[in-house]
C-alpha positions as CSV (number, residue, x, y, z in Angstrom):
1,M,0.0,0.0,0.0
2,I,1.3,3.4,-1.0
3,A,0.3,6.5,1.0
4,T,0.2,9.7,-1.0
5,R,-1.3,13.2,-0.9
6,R,-4.4,13.7,-3.1
7,S,-3.3,16.4,-5.5
8,P,-3.0,15.4,-9.2
9,L,0.7,15.8,-9.1
10,A,1.1,13.7,-5.9
11,L,-1.1,11.0,-7.4
12,W,0.9,11.1,-10.7
13,Q,4.1,10.5,-8.6
14,A,2.5,7.7,-6.6
15,R,1.2,6.0,-9.7
16,E,4.7,6.1,-11.2
17,V,6.0,4.2,-8.2
18,Q,3.0,1.9,-8.4
19,R,3.7,1.2,-12.0
20,R,7.3,0.3,-11.3
21,L,6.3,-2.1,-8.5
22,Q,3.5,-3.7,-10.6
23,A,6.0,-4.3,-13.4
24,S,7.9,-6.6,-11.1
25,G,4.7,-8.6,-10.5
26,R,3.6,-7.0,-7.2
27,P,0.0,-5.9,-6.6
28,V,0.0,-2.3,-5.2
29,R,-2.9,0.0,-4.1
30,L,-2.8,3.7,-3.3
31,E,-4.0,5.3,-0.1
32,P,-4.7,9.0,-0.8
33,I,-4.5,11.2,2.3
34,T,-5.4,14.8,2.8
35,T,-2.6,16.4,4.9
36,T,-2.7,19.5,7.2
37,G,-0.6,21.3,4.6
38,D,-3.2,20.6,1.9
39,R,-6.0,22.0,4.1
40,I,-4.2,25.3,5.1
41,L,-4.0,27.3,1.9
42,D,-4.4,30.9,3.2
43,R,-1.1,31.1,5.0
44,A,2.6,30.6,4.1
45,L,4.2,27.4,5.3
46,D,6.7,29.2,7.5
47,K,3.8,30.7,9.4
48,V,2.0,27.4,10.2
49,G,4.7,24.8,10.8
50,G,6.8,24.2,7.7
51,K,7.1,21.3,5.3
52,G,6.3,18.7,7.9
53,L,2.6,19.6,7.5
54,F,2.6,17.6,4.3
55,L,4.0,14.5,6.0
56,K,2.3,14.2,9.4
57,E,-0.8,12.3,8.4
58,I,1.0,10.2,5.9
59,E,3.7,9.2,8.4
60,Q,0.9,8.3,10.8
61,A,-0.5,5.9,8.2
62,L,3.0,4.3,7.9
63,L,3.3,3.9,11.7
64,Q,-0.2,2.5,12.0
65,G,0.4,-0.1,9.3
66,K,-2.2,1.5,7.0
67,A,0.5,1.9,4.3
68,D,3.8,0.3,3.6
69,L,5.5,3.2,1.9
70,A,4.9,6.8,1.1
71,V,5.7,8.8,-2.0
72,H,6.6,12.4,-1.9
73,S,8.1,15.3,-3.9
74,L,11.5,15.3,-2.2
75,K,11.6,19.1,-2.1
76,D,8.5,19.0,0.2
77,M,10.3,16.9,2.8
78,P,12.2,18.4,5.8
79,M,16.0,18.2,5.6
80,A,16.0,15.7,8.5
81,L,13.2,13.1,8.9
82,P,11.6,12.4,12.3
83,A,13.0,9.5,14.3
84,G,11.6,6.2,13.0
85,F,11.4,7.1,9.3
86,R,13.9,6.7,6.5
87,L,14.4,7.9,3.0
88,A,14.4,4.5,1.3
89,A,14.9,5.5,-2.4
90,V,14.8,8.3,-4.9
91,L,13.7,7.9,-8.5
92,P,15.7,9.4,-11.4
93,R,15.5,13.1,-11.2
94,E,13.4,15.1,-13.6
95,D,14.6,18.6,-14.7
96,P,15.1,20.5,-11.5
97,R,14.7,24.0,-13.0
98,D,12.0,26.6,-12.2
99,A,9.6,27.9,-14.8
100,L,7.7,31.1,-15.4
101,V,4.1,31.0,-16.6
102,A,2.9,34.4,-17.7
103,S,-0.7,35.1,-18.7
104,G,0.5,37.3,-21.6
105,G,3.2,34.8,-22.8
106,Q,6.0,37.1,-21.7
107,V,9.4,36.1,-20.3
108,L,10.5,37.7,-17.0
109,A,12.2,40.7,-18.7
110,E,9.1,41.6,-20.6
111,L,6.7,41.8,-17.6
112,P,5.5,45.3,-16.9
113,E,7.1,47.3,-14.1
114,G,5.5,46.4,-10.8
115,A,3.8,43.3,-12.2
116,R,2.4,40.9,-9.6
117,V,4.2,37.5,-9.7
118,G,2.9,34.7,-7.5
119,T,5.0,32.1,-5.6
120,S,4.8,30.4,-2.3
121,S,8.5,30.0,-2.1
122,L,10.8,32.4,-0.2
123,R,13.7,31.0,-2.3
124,R,11.9,31.9,-5.6
125,A,11.0,35.3,-4.1
126,M,14.7,35.9,-3.3
127,M,15.8,35.0,-6.8
128,L,13.1,37.0,-8.5
129,S,13.9,40.1,-6.5
130,R,17.5,39.9,-7.5
131,M,16.5,39.7,-11.2
132,R,13.6,42.2,-11.1
133,P,13.5,44.2,-7.9
134,D,10.6,46.3,-9.3
135,L,8.2,43.3,-9.3
136,Q,5.5,42.8,-6.7
137,I,6.1,39.3,-5.4
138,A,2.8,37.9,-4.0
139,F,1.9,34.9,-1.9
140,I,0.1,32.0,-3.7
141,R,-0.6,28.4,-2.4
142,G,-2.5,25.4,-3.7
143,N,-1.9,22.7,-6.2
144,V,-0.6,23.4,-9.7
145,E,-4.0,23.5,-11.3
146,G,-5.3,25.9,-8.6
147,R,-2.4,28.3,-9.1
148,L,-2.9,28.3,-12.9
149,A,-6.6,29.1,-12.3
150,K,-5.6,32.1,-10.2
151,L,-3.3,33.2,-13.0
152,A,-6.1,32.8,-15.6
153,S,-8.5,34.9,-13.4
154,G,-6.1,37.8,-13.5
155,E,-4.9,37.7,-9.9
156,F,-1.3,37.5,-11.1
157,A,0.6,38.6,-14.2
158,A,2.8,35.5,-13.9
159,I,3.6,32.6,-11.5
160,V,6.7,30.5,-10.9
161,L,6.4,26.7,-10.7
162,A,8.7,23.7,-10.8
163,L,9.2,22.6,-14.4
164,A,9.2,19.0,-13.3
165,G,5.6,19.2,-12.0
166,L,4.3,20.9,-15.1
167,R,5.9,18.3,-17.3
168,R,4.4,15.4,-15.2
169,L,1.0,16.9,-15.6
170,G,1.3,17.5,-19.3
171,L,1.3,21.3,-18.9
172,E,4.8,22.2,-20.1
173,Q,3.2,24.1,-23.1
174,R,2.1,26.7,-20.5
175,V,5.8,27.6,-19.7
176,T,6.9,31.0,-21.1
177,E,10.5,30.9,-19.7
178,V,12.7,28.3,-18.0
179,F,15.2,29.7,-15.5
180,E,18.7,28.2,-15.6
181,P,20.3,27.4,-12.2
182,S,22.7,30.3,-12.7
183,R,19.7,32.6,-12.5
184,M,17.4,30.8,-10.1
185,L,19.1,28.2,-8.0
186,P,16.7,25.2,-7.5
187,A,15.3,24.0,-4.3
188,V,16.8,21.1,-2.4
189,G,15.6,17.9,-4.1
190,Q,13.5,19.6,-6.7
191,G,12.4,17.3,-9.5
192,A,13.1,14.1,-7.4
193,I,10.4,11.6,-6.3
194,A,11.2,10.1,-2.8
195,I,10.0,6.9,-1.2
196,E,9.7,7.0,2.6
197,T,9.3,4.0,4.9
198,C,9.4,3.2,8.6
199,S,13.0,2.6,9.7
200,G,12.4,-1.1,10.7
201,R,10.8,-2.2,7.4
202,C,13.7,-4.4,6.2
203,D,11.2,-6.6,4.4
204,L,10.8,-3.7,1.9
205,E,14.5,-3.4,1.0
206,E,14.6,-5.9,-1.8
207,I,11.4,-4.4,-3.3
208,I,12.4,-0.7,-3.2
209,A,16.1,-0.8,-3.7
210,P,15.9,-1.4,-7.5
211,M,14.0,1.8,-7.9
212,N,16.8,3.9,-6.4
213,D,18.8,6.1,-8.8
214,R,22.4,6.3,-7.6
215,C,23.2,9.6,-9.3
216,T,20.1,11.3,-7.9
217,E,20.8,9.8,-4.4
218,L,24.2,11.3,-4.3
219,C,23.1,14.7,-5.5
220,V,20.2,15.1,-3.2
221,S,22.2,13.8,-0.3
222,A,24.7,16.6,-0.8
223,E,21.9,19.2,-1.1
224,R,20.1,18.0,2.0
225,A,23.3,17.9,4.0
226,V,23.8,21.6,3.2
227,G,20.3,22.3,4.4
228,R,20.7,20.4,7.6
229,H,24.0,22.2,8.5
230,M,22.3,25.5,7.7
231,D,19.3,24.5,9.7
232,A,17.2,25.4,6.6
233,G,13.5,25.2,6.6
234,C,10.7,27.4,5.4
235,S,11.4,30.5,7.5
236,Q,14.3,31.8,5.4
237,P,15.2,31.7,1.7
238,F,17.5,28.8,0.9
239,A,18.6,26.9,-2.2
240,A,21.1,24.1,-3.0
241,Y,21.7,22.3,-6.2
242,A,24.2,19.5,-7.0
243,R,25.2,17.9,-10.3
244,L,27.5,15.1,-11.2
245,S,29.8,15.1,-14.2
246,A,32.4,12.5,-14.9
247,G,32.5,11.5,-11.2
248,V,32.9,15.1,-10.0
249,M,30.1,16.7,-8.0
250,H,29.5,20.5,-8.3
251,L,27.5,21.8,-5.5
252,E,26.2,25.4,-5.0
253,A,24.0,26.8,-2.3
254,A,22.4,30.2,-1.5
255,H,21.0,31.6,1.7
256,Q,19.4,34.9,2.7
257,G,19.3,36.0,6.3
258,Q,16.8,38.1,8.2
259,G,15.6,41.4,7.1
260,G,16.0,40.9,3.3
261,A,19.8,41.0,3.4
262,E,21.7,40.4,0.2
263,P,21.7,36.6,-0.6
264,R,25.0,34.8,0.1
265,F,26.3,32.1,-2.3
266,S,28.8,29.3,-1.9
267,M,30.0,26.5,-4.1
268,A,32.5,23.6,-4.1
269,S,33.5,20.6,-6.2
270,A,35.0,17.3,-5.4
271,P,35.1,13.7,-6.6
272,V,32.0,11.9,-5.3
273,S,31.0,8.2,-5.6
274,Q,29.7,7.4,-2.1
275,V,27.0,9.0,0.0
276,E,29.5,9.8,2.7
277,Q,31.5,11.9,0.2
278,A,28.4,13.7,-0.8
279,L,27.5,14.5,2.8
280,S,31.0,15.8,3.4
281,L,30.8,18.1,0.4
282,G,27.5,19.4,1.6
283,E,29.0,20.1,5.0
284,E,31.9,22.0,3.4
285,V,29.6,24.2,1.3
286,A,27.5,24.9,4.4
287,A,30.6,26.0,6.3
288,R,31.7,28.3,3.4
289,L,28.2,29.7,3.3
290,R,28.2,30.6,6.9
291,K,31.5,32.5,6.4
292,T,30.4,34.6,3.5
């Protein structure tokens, strides 16, 4: 049994894991769950408890034996999981970049001065403000379809969403600009689908392990390590993005302190083939970030 949130994107991700398990001859059912984070849509996450609001009810289902595993967008998971839970696998990562969807088909540079741009992410707000300080960055929550509906109603001139989610929902044609990481550093784990289990479920190892993508695991391990060492959550803008090329990991992170200070950036590269090396690189980048 797979526990999942009820949004169309969450169900798409859970069905992808279901499909992979069924391909190996295992019958799998979904257990859709409405989380506290799904119910509270009128306030920013940092005001009501952070990313854990998307996991609480799902993790309870795991503890109570109502589900064997849970499927999440990795970027929605806290940097450190509660005791008794583990990140059992990550699927191959989809494109981690962010995308602009503008009602008039414009790219960011073409938006009128003072245009209202919607995002629920402090990270995206930080990056947008660096590129276009004249814009009015406004709060928006809800699933992808709900946000697009608010855009269509004229509440916003544009919104920023994860490109991966739009692709998975068949909505990539709505994108008017894709932001390269050099302009908008992605969120930790963005584009990756995560499988969570209770720590003691050794019986699931053989079933889940083949779905784990080693390259994605190494990259998101480094990104999450930066976040843990920076004590990053939802209350301050934070970004981290790792990529592997010919055995060398390139890791960059950004952080903005209180009061809208200028964002700080840090990066490092090192050969990485083991999770321990990825964690070490993440710790190094966090240490550099604190010194900048």
